[in-house]
C-alpha positions in Angstrom: 108.7 -53.9 9.6 111.2 -51.0 9.8 109.9 -47.6 8.9 112.5 -47.0 6.2 111.4 -50.3 4.4 107.8 -49.1 4.3 108.9 -45.8 2.8 111.1 -47.5 0.2 108.2 -49.8 -0.9 105.9 -46.7 -1.1 108.6 -44.9 -3.1 108.9 -47.7 -5.6 105.2 -48.3 -5.8 103.6 -48.0 -9.2 100.1 -48.9 -10.4 98.1 -49.2 -13.6 94.4 -49.1 -12.9 91.2 -48.5 -14.7 88.9 -45.6 -13.9 85.5 -47.0 -13.4 83.8 -43.7 -14.2 85.5 -43.0 -17.6 86.6 -46.5 -18.5 90.1 -45.1 -19.2 93.3 -46.5 -17.8 95.7 -44.4 -15.6 99.2 -44.7 -14.1 99.8 -43.8 -10.4 103.5 -43.3 -9.4 105.0 -42.8 -6.0 108.4 -41.2 -6.2 110.9 -38.9 -4.4 111.6 -35.5 -5.9 114.9 -33.6 -6.1 114.4 -32.3 -2.5 114.0 -35.8 -1.1 110.2 -35.3 -0.6 107.8 -38.2 -1.4 105.2 -37.4 -4.0 102.5 -39.1 -6.1 102.1 -38.5 -9.8 99.1 -39.6 -11.8 98.7 -39.7 -15.6 95.2 -40.3 -17.0 93.4 -40.9 -20.2 94.9 -44.1 -21.7 92.6 -46.1 -24.0 94.2 -49.4 -23.4 96.1 -51.0 -20.5 99.1 -51.5 -22.7 99.4 -47.8 -23.3 99.4 -47.1 -19.6 102.0 -49.9 -19.0 104.3 -48.3 -21.5 104.2 -45.0 -19.6 104.6 -47.0 -16.3 107.8 -48.5 -17.7 109.0 -45.1 -18.8 108.5 -43.7 -15.3 110.3 -46.7 -13.8 113.3 -46.1 -16.1 113.3 -42.4 -15.1 113.4 -43.4 -11.4 116.2 -45.9 -11.9 118.3 -43.3 -13.8 117.6 -40.7 -11.1 115.6 -38.4 -13.4 113.2 -36.2 -11.5 109.7 -37.0 -12.5 108.8 -33.4 -11.7 110.7 -32.5 -14.9 107.9 -33.9 -17.0 105.2 -31.4 -17.7 101.9 -31.9 -15.8 99.3 -32.7 -18.6 96.4 -31.8 -16.3 97.4 -28.2 -16.8 95.6 -26.8 -19.8 98.5 -24.9 -21.3 100.8 -27.9 -21.1 98.2 -30.2 -22.6 97.6 -27.7 -25.4 101.3 -27.4 -26.1 101.7 -31.2 -26.1 98.6 -31.6 -28.4 100.0 -29.1 -30.9 103.4 -30.7 -30.9 101.9 -34.2 -31.4 99.1 -33.6 -33.8 99.8 -30.3 -35.6 103.3 -28.9 -35.6 105.5 -30.5 -38.2 102.6 -31.9 -40.1 101.9 -29.0 -42.4 103.9 -25.9 -43.5 106.4 -23.8 -41.5 103.9 -20.9 -41.6 101.2 -23.1 -40.0 103.7 -24.2 -37.4 104.4 -20.6 -36.5 100.7 -19.9 -36.0 100.4 -22.8 -33.5 103.5 -21.8 -31.7 102.1 -18.3 -31.3 98.8 -19.6 -30.0 100.7 -21.8 -27.5 102.4 -18.7 -26.1 99.1 -16.8 -25.9 97.4 -19.7 -24.0 100.3 -20.0 -21.6 100.2 -16.2 -20.9 96.5 -16.1 -20.3 95.7 -19.4 -18.6 99.0 -19.9 -16.7 98.6 -23.0 -14.4 94.9 -23.4 -14.8 94.0 -27.1 -14.8 91.8 -28.7 -17.4 89.2 -29.6 -14.8 89.1 -26.0 -13.7 88.6 -24.6 -17.3 85.1 -23.2 -17.2 83.0 -21.9 -20.1 83.3 -18.4 -18.5 87.1 -18.6 -18.4 87.2 -19.8 -22.0 84.9 -17.0 -23.1 87.1 -14.5 -21.3 90.1 -15.8 -23.4 88.1 -15.4 -26.6 87.0 -11.9 -25.6 90.7 -11.0 -25.0 91.8 -12.6 -28.2 89.3 -10.6 -30.2 90.6 -7.2 -29.1 91.9 -5.4 -32.2 91.5 -8.6 -34.2 89.3 -9.8 -37.0 86.6 -12.4 -37.0 88.8 -14.7 -39.1 91.6 -14.6 -36.5 89.2 -15.5 -33.6 87.6 -18.2 -35.6 91.0 -19.9 -36.1 91.9 -19.6 -32.5 88.6 -21.1 -31.4 89.0 -23.9 -33.9 92.5 -24.8 -32.6 91.4 -24.9 -28.9 88.0 -26.6 -29.5 89.8 -29.4 -31.4 92.4 -29.8 -28.6 89.7 -29.9 -25.9 87.8 -32.5 -27.8 90.9 -34.7 -27.3 91.0 -33.9 -23.6 87.3 -34.9 -23.4 88.1 -38.2 -25.1 91.0 -38.7 -22.8 88.7 -38.4 -19.8 90.6 -35.3 -18.5 87.4 -33.2 -18.6 83.8 -34.2 -18.5 82.3 -31.2 -20.2 83.2 -29.1 -23.2 84.2 -25.6 -22.0 83.9 -24.3 -25.6 80.2 -25.1 -25.8 78.1 -22.0 -26.5 81.0 -19.6 -26.9 80.3 -16.3 -28.6 83.1 -15.2 -30.9 84.2 -11.7 -30.0 86.2 -9.4 -32.3 86.7 -5.7 -33.0 87.1 -5.9 -36.8 83.9 -7.1 -38.3 85.5 -8.9 -41.2 88.8 -8.7 -43.1 87.7 -10.0 -46.5 88.5 -13.7 -46.0 88.5 -14.2 -49.7 89.4 -11.5 -52.2 89.5 -12.6 -55.7 89.4 -11.2 -59.2 86.0 -11.4 -61.0 85.5 -13.4 -64.1 86.5 -10.5 -66.4 89.6 -9.9 -64.3 90.5 -13.6 -64.4 90.2 -13.7 -68.2 92.2 -10.6 -68.7 95.1 -11.8 -66.5 94.9 -15.3 -67.9 95.2 -14.1 -71.5 98.1 -11.8 -70.6 100.1 -14.5 -68.8 99.4 -17.0 -71.5 101.6 -15.1 -74.0 104.4 -14.3 -71.6 107.5 -16.5 -71.4 109.4 -15.3 -68.3 109.8 -17.4 -65.2 107.8 -15.0 -63.1 104.9 -15.0 -65.5 104.9 -18.8 -65.7 104.8 -19.1 -61.9 101.8 -16.8 -61.8 100.1 -18.6 -64.7 100.4 -21.9 -62.9 99.0 -20.5 -59.7 96.1 -18.9 -61.6 95.3 -21.9 -63.9 95.7 -24.7 -61.3 94.9 -23.2 -57.9 98.2 -24.4 -56.5 99.5 -22.8 -53.3 102.6 -20.8 -54.2 104.7 -23.1 -52.0 103.5 -26.0 -54.2 104.5 -23.9 -57.3 108.0 -23.4 -56.0 108.3 -27.2 -55.4 107.3 -28.3 -58.9 109.5 -30.6 -60.9 109.4 -31.1 -64.7 108.4 -34.7 -64.2 105.3 -33.6 -62.2 103.8 -32.0 -65.4 102.3 -34.2 -68.1 100.5 -33.3 -71.2 97.1 -33.1 -69.5 97.8 -33.4 -65.8 99.9 -32.0 -63.0 100.8 -33.9 -59.8 101.6 -32.1 -56.6 104.2 -34.3 -54.9 105.7 -31.7 -52.5 105.6 -28.3 -51.1 108.4 -25.8 -50.6 109.2 -23.5 -47.7 110.1 -20.3 -49.5 110.2 -18.1 -46.4 112.3 -19.7 -43.6 113.9 -23.1 -44.2 114.1 -22.9 -48.0 113.6 -26.6 -48.3 111.0 -29.1 -49.5 108.0 -30.0 -47.3 105.5 -32.8 -47.4 102.7 -30.4 -48.1 100.2 -28.3 -46.1 97.7 -31.1 -45.5 97.5 -34.9 -46.0 95.4 -34.2 -49.1 98.0 -31.8 -50.6 99.5 -34.6 -52.7 97.2 -34.8 -55.7 96.9 -35.0 -59.4 94.8 -32.5 -61.3 93.8 -31.8 -64.9 95.5 -28.8 -66.5 95.0 -26.8 -69.7 97.1 -28.0 -72.6 98.5 -24.5 -72.9 100.3 -25.0 -69.6 102.1 -28.1 -70.7 103.2 -26.3 -73.9 104.5 -23.3 -71.9 106.4 -25.6 -69.5 108.1 -27.5 -72.4 109.2 -24.2 -74.0 110.4 -23.0 -70.6 112.3 -26.2 -70.1 114.3 -25.8 -73.3 115.5 -22.4 -72.0 116.0 -23.1 -68.3 116.8 -26.8 -67.7 120.6 -26.0 -67.6 120.0 -24.0 -64.4 118.2 -26.9 -62.7 117.3 -29.9 -64.8 114.8 -31.2 -62.2 113.0 -28.3 -60.6 111.4 -25.5 -62.6 111.9 -22.5 -60.3 114.9 -23.4 -58.1 118.6 -22.7 -58.7 121.4 -25.4 -58.7 121.3 -25.5 -54.9 117.5 -25.9 -54.9 117.0 -22.4 -53.6 114.3 -20.1 -55.1 115.4 -18.2 -58.2 113.1 -15.4 -57.2 111.9 -14.5 -53.7 108.3 -14.4 -52.8 108.6 -10.6 -52.4 110.1 -10.3 -55.8 107.3 -12.4 -57.4 104.7 -10.3 -55.5 106.2 -7.1 -56.9 106.0 -8.5 -60.4 102.4 -9.4 -59.9 101.5 -5.9 -58.7 103.3 -4.4 -61.7 101.3 -6.7 -64.0 98.0 -5.9 -62.3 98.7 -2.1 -62.6 99.5 -2.5 -66.3 96.2 -4.4 -66.9 94.3 -1.9 -64.7 93.1 -4.7 -62.4 92.7 -4.5 -58.6 95.9 -5.1 -56.5 95.7 -8.5 -54.9 98.2 -10.9 -53.3 99.7 -14.0 -55.0 97.5 -16.2 -52.8 94.4 -14.6 -54.2 95.2 -16.2 -57.6 94.3 -19.5 -55.9 91.1 -18.0 -54.6 90.4 -16.6 -58.1 90.9 -20.1 -59.6 88.4 -21.5 -57.1 85.9 -18.8 -57.7 85.9 -19.5 -61.5 85.2 -23.2 -60.7 82.3 -22.3 -58.4 80.8 -19.9 -60.9 80.9 -22.6 -63.6 79.0 -24.8 -61.2 81.7 -27.4 -60.7 81.0 -30.0 -58.0 82.3 -28.8 -54.6 83.8 -32.2 -53.9 85.9 -31.9 -57.0 86.9 -28.4 -56.1 87.9 -29.4 -52.7 90.2 -32.3 -54.0 91.6 -30.0 -56.7 92.7 -27.4 -54.1 94.1 -30.1 -51.8 91.8 -29.3 -48.9 91.6 -31.8 -46.1 87.8 -32.0 -46.4 84.8 -30.3 -48.0 84.1 -28.4 -44.7 87.4 -26.6 -45.2 86.3 -25.6 -48.7 82.9 -24.4 -47.5 84.4 -22.4 -44.7 87.0 -20.8 -46.9 84.6 -19.8 -49.7 81.5 -18.9 -47.7 81.3 -15.5 -49.4 81.4 -17.0 -53.0 78.9 -19.7 -52.1 76.5 -17.1 -50.6 76.6 -15.1 -53.9 75.9 -18.3 -55.8 72.9 -19.0 -53.6 71.5 -15.6 -54.3 72.0 -16.2 -58.1 70.2 -19.5 -57.7 67.3 -17.9 -55.9 66.9 -15.5 -58.8 67.1 -18.2 -61.3 64.4 -20.3 -59.5 62.1 -17.3 -59.4 62.6 -16.8 -63.1 61.8 -20.5 -63.8 58.5 -20.2 -62.0 57.7 -16.8 -63.6 58.1 -18.5 -67.0 56.0 -21.5 -65.9 53.0 -19.3 -65.1 
């Protein structure tokens, strides 16, 4: 058989096989790169043969169209795999702000790990990255970074690209002991602000009142429509990107769309507000005729600071109104499952992690109550 025929057959060769060790399917492709050199490309981690065959067909099409297979990123490289995972499972699924956090983390991973392959990612190397990430950073920041990477690597483990978890046993390193993860107004501060906003009729005050009395994210407040608010309930159907795109979003999490109970005073305030403002936008409460915010987030924040100063309350951010709402529910011993759903968290673990400080305070109170119970029983 002529030599060139053997080479051509090798060039066209493709195979879908099953890895006996992992039980996963993989594709092996022989091809010619842009320089005319013959190479082999492997792609691992397919759960079913059909998935592997789809990729095989894709490679065959690329070869027929003369597309260099080298142009496709090597997913055995950790930084490439992390970027692909973020784009597939995280970016575009939540808010623009969350997307920016993942995009920033992608850049950091690329800068630190370079072309390090997944199979070469050791616990030591991972710990070094965490140590570097923690320089001049808070515990909260490092925890989020570790959470992103650990989740991604759990997928790599399931895909059979690694056999051990390099994040196991990591020690979180950070220079700032703790930026208060949850700042919130105490019960007295909540009552004082609530009563003040209750008797105010401006758009700014209504937005703050909704955030305080419902626990909605401020993006969810911006996205509210009149039809979302009933006499005793409010339905979150959408979010709103008030910082970059100035457009509606599907929400921060899958659980963001929800219906919650509201105080009757809120419904009354909204109906009064509607009579005065529906000519501006007859569908959305806080958007102009072009569905752009009638007040910027910065402008609303300044209004909140002015109000807090007037009431002689601590200066807090708008997002803290959500935390304050949650704290009131906790201190009134509302079931944590209910609180989690009301806040639109993806699961109870997210609620526990976010409000660890409040829960710890409640545990201390419970300990004291138990001691009192047994003192009385003596």
